[in-house]
C-alpha positions in Angstrom: -16.7 20.5 8.8 -12.8 20.2 8.3 -10.6 19.7 11.3 -8.4 22.6 12.4 -4.5 22.5 12.0 -4.3 21.8 15.7 -6.7 18.8 15.5 -4.9 17.4 12.5 -1.6 17.7 14.1 -3.0 16.0 17.3 -4.3 13.2 15.2 -1.1 12.7 13.4 0.9 12.8 16.7 -1.4 10.1 18.3 -1.7 7.9 15.2 -0.1 5.2 13.1 1.1 5.4 9.5 0.3 2.2 7.6 1.6 0.9 4.3 -0.1 -2.2 3.0 0.6 -4.2 -0.2 -2.3 -5.7 -2.1 -1.5 -8.2 -4.9 -5.0 -9.3 -5.9 -5.5 -9.1 -9.6 -9.0 -7.6 -9.3 -8.0 -4.8 -6.9 -8.1 -2.0 -9.4 -7.3 -0.9 -13.0 -4.1 0.9 -11.8 -2.7 -2.4 -10.8 -3.5 -3.8 -14.2 -1.7 -0.9 -15.9 1.3 -1.2 -13.6 2.1 -4.7 -15.2 3.1 -2.8 -18.4 3.8 0.7 -17.0 5.9 -0.3 -13.9 6.4 1.5 -11.7 3.4 3.8 -11.2 4.9 6.2 -8.8 1.8 8.1 -7.7 -2.0 8.0 -8.0 -4.6 10.6 -7.4 -8.4 10.1 -7.3 -11.2 12.7 -7.3 -15.0 12.4 -7.5 -17.1 14.5 -9.8 -19.5 17.0 -8.0 -22.4 14.6 -8.5 -20.2 11.7 -7.2 -21.4 9.6 -10.2 -17.8 9.2 -11.6 -14.3 9.1 -10.4 -11.3 10.5 -12.2 -8.0 8.8 -11.7 -4.6 10.2 -12.6 -1.3 8.2 -12.4 2.3 9.1 -13.0 4.8 6.7 -14.6 8.3 6.8 -16.2 7.2 4.5 -19.0 5.5 6.1 -22.0 2.9 3.8 -23.8 -0.4 3.7 -25.5 -2.8 3.0 -22.6 -6.2 2.0 -23.7 -9.0 4.2 -22.3 -6.5 6.5 -20.6 -5.4 9.9 -21.9 -1.9 11.3 -21.7 -2.4 14.7 -20.1 1.1 15.8 -19.2 4.8 15.0 -19.5 7.9 16.3 -17.7 11.4 15.0 -17.4 11.0 11.4 -18.1 7.6 11.0 -16.5 4.1 10.9 -18.1 0.8 11.6 -16.4 -2.3 9.6 -17.6 -5.9 10.2 -16.7 -9.0 8.1 -17.1 -12.7 8.3 -15.7 -14.8 5.5 -14.5 -18.2 5.1 -12.9 -18.2 5.6 -9.1 -19.9 2.3 -8.5 -17.0 0.4 -10.2 -14.6 1.6 -7.4 -16.9 0.7 -4.6 -15.0 -2.4 -3.8 -11.5 -1.1 -4.5 -8.9 -1.2 -1.8 -9.0 2.7 -1.4 -12.7 2.5 -0.7 -12.2 -0.2 2.0 -9.7 2.1 3.8 -11.7 5.4 3.4 -14.9 3.7 4.5 -13.2 3.4 7.9 -12.7 7.1 8.0 -9.0 7.0 7.0 -8.3 9.0 3.7 -5.7 7.3 1.6 -2.4 9.3 1.9 -0.4 7.7 -1.0 -0.9 5.2 -3.7 1.6 3.5 -6.0 1.8 0.4 -8.0 4.6 -1.8 -9.4 4.5 -5.1 -11.3 0.9 -5.8 -10.2 1.3 -4.9 -6.6 -0.6 -1.9 -5.2 0.9 -0.1 -2.1 -1.7 1.9 -0.1 -0.5 4.3 2.6 -2.8 5.8 5.2 -2.9 7.2 8.7 -5.0 5.4 11.3 -5.9 6.9 14.7 -4.8 3.7 16.7 -3.9 0.0 16.3 -7.5 -1.0 16.7 -8.3 0.9 13.5 -5.3 -0.7 11.8 -6.5 -4.2 12.8 -10.0 -3.4 11.5 -8.9 -2.1 8.2 -6.4 -4.8 7.5 -9.0 -7.4 8.3 -11.4 -5.8 5.9 -8.8 -5.7 3.2 -7.9 -9.4 3.8 -11.6 -10.3 3.6 -12.0 -8.4 0.3 -8.7 -9.2 -1.5 -6.1 -11.9 -1.7 -2.4 -11.3 -1.1 -2.7 -8.5 1.5 0.5 -8.0 3.6 1.7 -5.2 5.9 4.6 -3.3 4.3 5.3 -0.8 7.0 3.8 0.2 10.4 5.1 3.4 12.1 3.9 4.8 15.4 4.0 8.5 16.0 6.4 9.8 18.6 4.6 10.0 22.0 6.5 11.7 24.7 3.6 11.6 27.1 3.2 7.9 27.7 6.6 6.4 27.0 5.5 4.6 23.9 3.7 1.3 23.4 6.5 -1.5 23.1 5.6 -4.5 21.1 7.5 -7.8 21.5 8.0 -10.1 18.5 9.1 -13.7 18.8 11.4 -14.4 15.9 11.0 -18.1 16.5 7.5 -17.7 15.1 9.2 -17.3 11.6 10.8 -20.1 9.8 14.4 -19.9 8.8 13.3 -19.3 5.2 10.8 -16.6 6.2 13.6 -14.8 8.1 15.9 -15.1 5.2 13.3 -13.6 2.8 12.6 -10.7 5.1 16.3 -10.0 5.8 17.2 -10.1 2.1 14.3 -7.9 1.1 15.1 -5.4 3.8 18.8 -5.4 3.0 18.2 -4.8 -0.7 15.8 -1.9 0.0 12.5 -3.7 -0.9 10.7 -1.8 1.9 12.3 1.5 1.2 10.4 4.4 -0.1 11.0 4.6 -3.1 12.1 1.0 -3.5 15.7 0.2 -4.2 14.7 -3.3 -5.2 11.5 -4.8 -6.6 10.1 -8.3 -6.1 11.9 -9.7 -9.1 15.3 -8.4 -7.8 14.8 -10.0 -4.4 13.5 -13.2 -5.8 16.4 -13.6 -8.1 18.9 -12.9 -5.2 17.2 -15.7 -3.2 17.2 -18.0 -6.2 13.3 -18.4 -6.1 10.5 -17.3 -8.4 8.4 -14.2 -7.6 5.4 -16.2 -6.6 7.4 -18.2 -4.0 9.0 -14.9 -2.8 5.5 -13.4 -2.4 4.2 -16.5 -0.5 7.1 -16.5 2.0 6.9 -12.7 2.4 3.1 -12.7 2.9 3.3 -15.6 5.5 6.1 -13.8 7.4 4.3 -10.5 7.5 1.1 -12.1 8.6 2.9 -13.5 11.6 4.5 -10.2 12.4 1.2 -8.4 12.0 -0.5 -10.8 14.4 2.2 -9.9 17.0 2.1 -6.2 16.4 -1.7 -6.0 16.3 -2.1 -8.5 19.2 -4.2 -10.9 17.4 
């Protein structure tokens, strides 16, 4: 039974919007494709009636010959590709981990091998549980954005973050990434842009960013 509009609105008002980056090479085929078709700006998934297969469509502004995926539509400078794979092959993907906790994936995109998964969680306990599950299943999981709904009834839920927990280099990485628009939606800068501005390689940037976000996540989720 689907929730009513009022129930959906109540859930959104009381919930948390979460964006998580996953850099594990084995996370899904879309991440692999994003290395040559970057950026992939949207991804949709649908199961067949018998649920024995999953059809995936993704949109990119880079036209290419994608093995095993068919070009199904093009508009402006964007191209939509589609492929189908066995349902069991997606049982360990990041989307399944999130949806197994009862939170449908709201948005998916991929760029240069990084998958961004957005979803709405009912509370911070659910966020903590889902992020922990993702970290157990994949490497390179970091919190990209965490947004609480406006709550006029309880005055909010303030969280205090000790900046001293971050090293000077981690603060510099976060500040530069934020200033350049790395966390914006859509991004104004990608990992390569930020790492070049910092004078470091992408892997070092990813390590600093992941470490800093893990410390912030511990504070926000009270771990």
